[in-house]
C-alpha positions as CSV (number, residue, x, y, z in Angstrom):
1,M,-33.5,16.1,-4.7
2,E,-30.2,17.5,-5.2
3,S,-28.6,16.2,-1.1
4,F,-29.4,12.6,-2.5
5,F,-27.9,13.2,-6.3
6,V,-24.5,15.7,-3.7
7,E,-24.6,11.8,-1.5
8,A,-24.7,10.5,-5.0
9,V,-21.6,11.8,-5.8
10,N,-19.4,12.3,-3.2
11,A,-20.1,7.9,-2.7
12,I,-18.7,7.9,-5.6
13,W,-15.7,10.1,-6.0
14,W,-14.9,8.8,-2.6
15,I,-15.5,4.9,-4.4
16,V,-13.1,5.9,-6.9
17,V,-10.5,8.0,-4.7
18,V,-10.1,4.9,-3.5
19,G,-9.9,2.5,-5.8
20,I,-7.2,4.3,-6.8
21,I,-5.1,4.6,-3.7
22,G,-5.9,0.7,-4.4
23,V,-5.1,-0.2,-7.0
24,G,-2.0,1.5,-6.8
25,Y,-1.3,0.0,-3.6
26,H,-1.4,-2.8,-5.0
27,A,0.8,-2.3,-8.3
28,Y,3.4,-0.5,-6.3
29,G,3.1,-1.4,-2.8
30,G,4.1,-4.9,-3.3
31,A,7.7,-4.6,-5.7
32,V,7.9,-1.7,-2.3
33,V,7.6,-4.2,0.3
34,E,8.9,-6.6,-1.9
35,Q,12.4,-4.4,-1.8
36,W,12.7,-3.0,1.8
37,S,12.1,-6.9,3.1
38,A,15.5,-7.6,0.2
39,E,17.2,-4.9,2.2
40,I,16.3,-5.9,5.4
41,S,17.8,-9.6,5.2
42,K,20.6,-7.6,3.7
43,E,21.6,-6.5,6.7
44,A,21.2,-8.9,8.7
45,R,23.2,-11.0,6.6
46,R,26.2,-9.4,6.6
47,E,26.0,-8.8,9.8
48,G,26.1,-12.5,10.3
49,S,22.9,-12.9,11.3
50,S,20.5,-15.8,9.5
51,T,17.7,-14.5,11.9
52,F,15.9,-11.4,13.2
53,D,16.9,-10.8,16.5
54,L,14.9,-8.2,17.9
């Protein structure tokens, strides 16, 4: 019985951790990617390239 309780608490803990990471990514990840994309686009325009010539 105690083993089941420990496993349940462990599962709930991981669900909470993954949820917090997901909310953080949803809140801040999009803004970070958008800012990074704007920097890359600005750099490409500065170099005279309208597309990404990799």
